N, C-alpha and C positions, 0 to 999 in steps of 0.2 A: 579482340574488346577483353577487357582484364576479366580471367577467370572468375573471381570473387562474387561479380556480380553474372557470370555468365546464364544467358535464358535456359527455360526448360525447352525442349525438342519437342512442341505439342505441336506442331500445326501438319497438316497430311500431305503439303506441299514439299514440306523438308523431303522425305524419302524421294518422290519425283527429280527434284533438282537435282540432290546425288546422285539419283541414276543418270542423271544426263551429263551429267560429269564425269561420272564414271564412264558410260559410254564414248566420249572426245579423249578417252586415256590420259586423262588428267588426272595427277596426283597429288592427294591432300595431305599437309603437313600443318602441324602447330607449333607457334612459335610463341615463350612466356618467359617472360623475367623472375617469376617465381624462384623462390628459394627453397621450396620444400620438395623439390626430387619430379621426375618422370610419373613415377609410380604414383605419389599423392593426388599430379594435375590430372591421371588418366582417372582417378577414382573421382574426382570432383566433375569430369567431363559424363561419365557414366554415370554418376548420381543426376545429370541433367539432360542425358537420354540421348547423347551422345557414344555410345559406344560404337564399335568397329567402323566408327566416320572414317577419321585417320589413317593414313597406311603409316605414317611415323611422326616424331616430336622433338623438338628442341627446347630444354628449361634449362637455365641461367646456373640453378640450383645441383645440376650435373656436370656443365663444364665451365663452370665459372667464367662464364662472359655475357656481356649483357648487350641486350637491344640499344639502351642510351648511349653507349659509347658506340654501337656500328659493328665491336666484333663478332659478337653470335651472327651476324645475318652473315658475314665472311666465313667463318665456320658452318654457315648450312649450305653455302656453296661449295666450297669444298668438300664436306662430307658426302654431300650429292652427289657430286660430282665421280668420288672414290666409287659410290653404291652402283652408279649408272656405268660403271668405264668410260666414259666420254665426257668433256667438257659442259657443264651447262649454263646457256646464255640465260645471262641474267634479265636479258628484256624479254624471256618465256615464263620467269615467276613473278606472280600477281602477289601482293600483297596485301592482307587486310586487316585494318585495325583501328585505334580510337585515341591514338594520341598522335598529337599533331607531330614533334620529334621524333618519339621514339618508330612510330609506324610511318610518319610520313615522309621528315626531312632526311634520314639515317639510312634508311634504305634505297631509297631514290640515288642515294653518292655511290651505291654500288651498279646502278643502270637498272635497278627492280624495279617494276612498277608498280609506285604503292598509290593505295587509296583509303584514305580517313574517314572513318563513318562517324559521323557524333548523334551522342543521342542527346536533346538539348535536358530531357528531363534528368539524365543521368549525368549530365556534365555538371547542371547543377546542384546535384546530391555531392558531386567529386568534390566541388568546391567548396560545398557548405561542411562538409570531410574535411578537406584540408585545412582550413580556417578553426575549425574546433581543433583540431589535430596540433596548428602553431599555438593557440591560446592555451592547451594543454601542458605544453611544451615551456611556456614561460611560467604557466601557474598551476599547482597541480590541482588549484580546487576549480579546474575548469573540466576536469574529468565528466562529471553528468551530463554537459553538453556535447563533449565527445563520443560519450555512449549512445548518447540519444539520437545524434546524428550517425552513429553508426548502425543502429537499429533501425531508422526511418531508409537509409540506403540500403538496407539487407531484404525490406517488407515489400510485400508486390503490392500495387496500388489499386487491388480489387478489395479490400477491407470492407466492411458493412462500417456502419457510423458507430453501431457500438461495440464493435471490434479495435475502431481506430479511438477509441474513447479510454478504452482496455489498457490498448498499448500507451497512449499520450500522454494518460492523466492518472491512472492509479499503477500501469508498471515501474513508472520510473521511482516513486517512492517504497513500494512493496521490493523493487528489488533490490534496492540499497538494503532496507530493512534486513535481508533474509543474508544479504551479503557481509551486513556488520555480526547477525546469529554465527554468522560462519567461523568469523573469526574470532568472536566471544568466546566459541566452543575450543578453536582451535590454542586458544591462548589460555585456557583456563582447566586442557584436557577432558573439554565433555565427548563422550562417545556416543550419547545417545541425546536425542531431542523429540520432545514429545509438543505436537500439534492437536492444540484443544479442538472439538469439534462445536460449533459446525465449520467455522470459518478457517478452522485450522486444512480443510480438505484441500484448498488449491493453494494454500502456501508451504504442506508439503511437497505438492508436486513443482511448486516453482524450486526449493529448495533444491531438492532432489535435481536440478539442473542446473542450478549456481553452486552448490556448494563443492562439487570436484572439480571445478573452474577453478575456485579461489582459495582451496586449503592444499596447503601446501605439502601436508600429509594426507592421510585416510581421511575423507569426510565423513561426520556423524550421521548414525545413523537416523533416517528421520520419520514416526513412530507415529500415528494417528489413534488418539485418544477419545475414547467416547466418553467424556464427560460434558456437563450442564452448569451452569448457573443451578438450578433448582434439584440435580440430584446433588452435588454438591454442599449447597445450603441443608438440605435435610439429612447428609452425612455427618454433618459437620455438629450438628445442636445436640447440645448439651442442657439438661435440664428443663425439656420443653422447649415450646414455640415463644422466644421471649424478644426482648430488644433490641438486641442485633439482628433477629432473622425478620422483625418487623420492619429495622428500619431498612435493609436490603431489598424489602419487597417494595418498601413505599418509592424507594429511588428509581423501583423499575417500572412504575406505572403512572399515569399522570390520575388516573382515579383511584381514590383511598378511601373506598367504603371497606365495611366489613368482608365482602365476599371477594374483591380484591384482595386487602391484605393478609387473607387467612388461607387464597387461594392454595398455597401450596401444601396445606394438608391434605386437601382433595377429600372435602366432606362435604355430603348430599347437604343443597340448599335448605331442606325442610330440616335437619338437623342442626345446622346452623342458624335457623330463624327461631330453632323452639330457646336454643344454648342462650340466642341473643337476649328474647322477649323476658326471659330471668331477670336478667340484668337491667331492665328498661331500655332497650334498644331496640326499637321497633320495625324499622328497616334494615336491611342490610345493606342494600346498594344506597343508603346516604350517607353523603361522604362525611367524615368526621376526623378529627385530629389525632392521631395515633399516638403522639407524645406526650398527651395536656387531656386526656376525655378519660376519668375516673371510674367510669363505667366500664370503659374499652380495660381500664388495667386489670379491673376484678375479672371479669371473662376469659381475659389471658390465663388466670389462675384455676380456670372449673377444670374439675379432676377430668372431666369426658374428654375435652382438649387436651391434656396433658396428656392421657394415655394414648389415645390419634396419633399425636406428635412423637410419643418415645416409639411406639410398635414401629411407626413412618420409619423413622428415623433407624432404627436397628435395624430394620430390612434392608433401606437403601444402605447403611452404611456397611455391611456385609457382602450386598451383589457389588457395591464398588470398589471394595478389597480385592474380591475372586479376579474383578475386570483389572486393577490394575495388575495383580502379580499375574495375569495371561499375558497381558503386555508388556511386561520386563519393567514396570517401573518399579516395584518394589525390587529391593538390595541390589539396585544399580548405580550405589557410588553415590556421585553427583552425576544428575541431570538438569538439561533445561528444557521448560515448560511456554508453550508459542501461544500466544493472540495475537490478534489485532490490538487487544488492551480493553478497558482503559482504565479500571479501576483494583485491577489483581484482585477481583473477588473470589477467583475461583482457585487461584492461589494459597491464598487463605482458609479457604474452605477443604479446600484437599490439605493441609498442614495439620488443623484441626482434625480432618477424619482419619488422618492416621496418627496423629502423636501418642499414642502407644503402641504401633506397630515398632518392632523390635528392627527392622530390616527401611524403614523409611528414608529414601535418600536426600541428601541433600540436593534444594532446588534451587536454581535461577531464573527468574522470570524475565524473559525478553520481548520487548512489544513497543509496536510501532510508536503510540503514544502512552501519555500515564498521566492522569488527571489529580487532584489532591485529593483525593481517599486512597490514591496507589501513593502519594507521599505522606499521607499518615501509618499505610502500613509498614512503610519503607523506615519508619520512625519506629514501630513495633519489632522490628527485627527479619521482617522478608528482605529477600535478595530480589531487588526490583531494578532492571533497566530500562530506560527507553530512552531508543535511537532516534527516531525524528520527532516528537516534540515531548516538552516535561513540563507540568505545571508549574512548576517551582519556576523556571527561568523568566525573563520576560522579554521574551522573541515575538516581535509582533508576524515577521514570515512563519515561524515554525509554530507559535498560535494558531494558527489559522487550522493546523489541524483538528481542531477543538470545534470548529465550528462544521466539520465535513465529518463528524462522528458516526452520524446512520448512515450517511452514503459509504461509507470504507465497511458497515459492517453489512450491509446490505447487498454490495458487488461480491463479496467474500464468502458469501451464505452458501454452503453444502445441499447438491438435491433432495437431501431429505430432511425428515423434521426433526425436531431437538429431540434428546436424550430426555425419557421419562423415569427411567428405572434399571433394573438390571436382574437378570434372572438368579433368585437365590442357590440355584446347581450347581450354575458355571458361570456365573458373573458377563451372558451375552445382553448386550446391551436392548433395550426397550424404546421404540421411537416413536414419537408423534403420529398418531394414526393419520391418514389424507383423508377422513373424514370429519375432521376438527375443522373448527369454523376458522383459527390461524395459519393451519397447512394449508386449505384451500385458498385461503388469501397469496401465501408466498407462493402455491404451483404456478400460480399463471403466469409470475415473475421468473420462471425458473429456464425458461430458454431466451430470454434476454440474457438473463446473468450469465448462462452458458457463454454466450458469444463473447459480453467483456472480459470475462476469465479465460476465453483463446486467446483473446487478443493481447492477453496480460502475460500466458505463457509464452507467447511469439515474441514477447519483447526479453523475458528474462533468457530465451536460449540465446539472441544475440546478444543484450547483454553480459550472458557469462562470456562470449566469443572475446568478446571487447576488453573485459578487465582481465583476461588471459591473457589476449596478445598485446597489451597496455599497460600490464602490471599495474591494475587499477584497485587502489583501497577504500573502504566503503566512505572513509574521511571524504576522499579525493568528487565521488558523486554525491554525496550528500546536500552541499547549497543546492545543487539545481534538483534534486528531487524536493526539496523546499519549495523552493519557488514556485515550481510545478501545483504543487499543492495549494499555493496560497492565493493563485492563479485561478485555480477551478474552485477552490472552496468560495473565495469572496469577489472572483469577477467572471463568473459563469457566463458562458458565450446561452444565449437563451434555447437552442438545440438542444445542450446539454444538460441545462435546469430542467428541459420538459422531459428529457430521457430517465435523469434518475429521479425525479420526484413521482414517478411514474411506479415506483419500487413503493411497497409497503415495510413497513415494520413492526411484528410479532414480537408481542411481549412472552420471553419464555420462561415464566417462573409459576404459569400454572392459571394466568387470567385468561389466557389467547385475545388479550386486547390489541388489535390492528389499528395502527397508527399511521398515517400516511406522511412523509415526508413536508409536503404543501399540498394544495389544490388550486384550480386556475381561476385568473382573474383579469382584471385589466385597470391601466390607469385611467380609462373612461370612468369608474364606479372607485373613486378616490377611497372612500370612507371604506367600501369593502374590499379592498387593495391594503390598506392600510392597518387594517384587523388580521387580514390573512398573515402579511409578514410578521409581524409582531405576535403571534402567535403559532408559528412555523417553524417545525424542528429545522430547518436550514432557511432562513431569513434570507440569504444572498439570491439561491435559488429561487426563490418565489419573488425575488425582486426584479432577477432579471426577466423570469418567464413574464411579469406582470408590465414592468417598465423600461428594460433594456438598459442601456447603459448609465442615464442620466439617474434611473431608480437605484442602482448601484452605488453611484458617488454620492446619492442624499443619503441612503443607509447609511457608508462607511462614514461619513459625515457624523450623522447622527451615533453611531456607536461608538467614534472617539469623543465624541465629546460626553458623551455619560458613560468613559471610562476613568473621568475625574474621580479620585477617590470621596468617599461620602464621609460625614463625620462620625457616624453609629458606625457603632461594630455588633454581628451576632456575637451571640454568646449563646453553645452549648453546655451545659453543665452537667457532668454524672459523679451523683457523691460517693458512689461505693469506694469504701477503703480498698477491697481488695478490687484494684480495676484491675481486670484483662484486657492488654490491648487490642487483641483483636474484637471486642467486644463493642469497645465504643468507635473503633474505628471505620464500620459502616457509619455511623450518624452524621458526618461532613459530606457524604451524599445524598443525604436529604436537605442542604442547605442551598438555596437556589446558586446558582453559578452567573458572578458577574466580574467580567475581568477586570484585574487587579483590587477586587477591594477583600478585605480582611475578614478571616472568619477565625476566630481563637475557639479553642478547645480548654476548658479549663479540668485538667485532671491531675491524678494526684503523683507525687515520687519524681523518677527521673525520665517519665516517658512527657510530662511536661515542657521539663526543660528541652527535650530532644525536639519536642515539638516547635517549639517558640525561635530554636537554631536552626530548624528546617522547614522554615514556615511554606508553605504549598504557595501561597499568591502574596505578592509584596506592593504593595501600594505603589503610585508612580504620582509624583506631582504634575500643576498644571502645566507648567513648560516643555516636561517631554511628554506629554497627552499630545499638544497641537504638535510636534513633531511627528508624531506617532501619527494623528491626523493629516499632515501633510506626505508623511512617506505613502500611504495607501493612495492619496491625491494625483502622485506623481507616479507611480507605478500605473496607475490609470491612464493619466495622460501620456505616459511611457508607451504603452500597447496602441494607444491612436497612432503616435509618432513612427512607431516600429510601420505596421501597417500602413503609414504613407510612405515610406520610404521603400517598401516592400511590392507597393502597387508604381511608386516612378520607376523603379527595376523592371518594372514587367515580372515579377517573380509572384508564383503565389503568398497570398494575406498568410497571418499565423494561423499553424492550423487548431484543432480541437486540445493538443499540448501546448503547454506555453514551452513553447522552444524556442530560447533567448538570441534574437536575431545577435550575431557576433559581425561584428567589424573587425577592419585591420588591427583597430588597438590591442584586438579579445575581449573589448565589453559588449555590452547588448546598453541600449538607452538606459533598459530600467533598472542593469544595475551600476550603470554610471551614475545616475540621480542619487539612486537610494544608497550608494558611498559616502557621495557628498553628505547626504542626510545623516547617515549616521557617524559621520566624523562630527558634523557640529554636534550631533546630541555626547558623541564620545567628550567634547570639549568641556561640554555644559556640566558632566559628570563630575571630570578633572576638577574643573573649578569650585565645582561645592564638594567637594570631599577636604 
């Protein structure tokens, strides 16, 4: 049996069988074709519980002889003859292995009684791994399939549903993301990587596993930085609670009332109601338009609100700087900051909060994905790098990450409350209390999230091993990671959708607003189902839970039809002559996101030119939209066809993760179909160019 997949020795009958063999005077030896030497093999056996079981062993790496040529068996017989002082009868030697040729045919040629034990599941895993390895040898872009097959073959079959989802759905994209992060740090000489709370806790643990295996030199140091959108927003305020702060708060909540918009200031309801009434605003829970309501604009200039915001901002900034100093952020030269994504708001706020600090570092922001707001912050001078998905790109597969935003944020959440402030004495972070409504809603999800994260960490360990063995680069595994996200985000299976939609998302800018990914419904109530799907944070998941595959395909067709460009263009105008790039970049976060629509920002000077040159969203014409629709439908049909093939072969259907069925040509059905359609698209683009 291959030592790489050596089973653990857990059965109590194992010891009794060994004692019975010893009583018969039978000697036990292992024979391995591994190249790493006897010492390493024995460490593997010891870790699996076989310490002291074997009397001796023979390893190809020590004697430069192989089972596959038969010469290692001749060496075993010769060595045992010398050791015992008499000839060893080959017929009295029993060899047990799992390879038909190396463990069956070749030892029998020497007269050894050979038994081949086949594990069907192990044989199936080996066949898939060999097919993936062959595909990788033909094209480097198949490295993701190889890593996934390696990870699947190295995990036991006892994973829970949530652990399997962590390993199969979220493990591949996040492992590739952290692999690319390690390469970025090595390429730019970055020695410290700061992971933002709260998503950064599990990201840092996975990074600690992956970085030492993929870096050719010393791996960067991973540090957990206790910052949040709330604390960095308050610390970065200049001149009170103004337009930028309102825009960021409005983008974080579905409810735009006075209470929610001013929630970061943590003012008592009685004081807020009194101030609002003096400006003609009677109800602080009534919805308002924060960008056009003149009464609200006058209220923002109220001296009491200005005094509260100034004191709170100064207090938070002082505590934040102490915390940054304690964690080694200040004076670190060039650092990387890491988060799941999506608008790089914390990175921008950190820069504004430390702009007057002499030893503030140069910051590279590295994210799983970035949206249109991050594109504008990039225009404003922030160093922002997107690994999996960038809103500026018109990639249908990679763009699925933006349909999965809240799922990524939910499953990477740490089991502690959001950071609400810092101690003025030493910068020690303060977290949201357990008694708050938002934290209570999160706490019920913590056990389930822990299982998902356990699966992610298990995948990261095996991914790192495969990357080291096969010399994988992040570019080799990125296509597979994008395909996994595309499948899970746009075509989730009902049990996946139900599991993920059980998690709640909580606004952490002070309002404690709890938002579920979706709710429960059925196609038997079509009007209710349509309303739920249209309002859900994750419409594809809601469609999968309500109507399965047919509902998913209908939603895909609807979204592709409505991705055609509209004739009207939304415009946000900022008339200030001394326009600060960071002050208007938050405005784009308030623009409703519809794929392939354009939103122009009329700003002054060089920034307007940069924004037009690096447009975050590009229009797409009708023909290309139709092909995008067919891409999605063919991918869906590909899943049906792949599962039909697997059923015909009496093999398990595709599991919770999109593990492409690799055929002899090295391509999956889905990949082949999408390649053909992309080639058609490229030809159309070249003709029109």
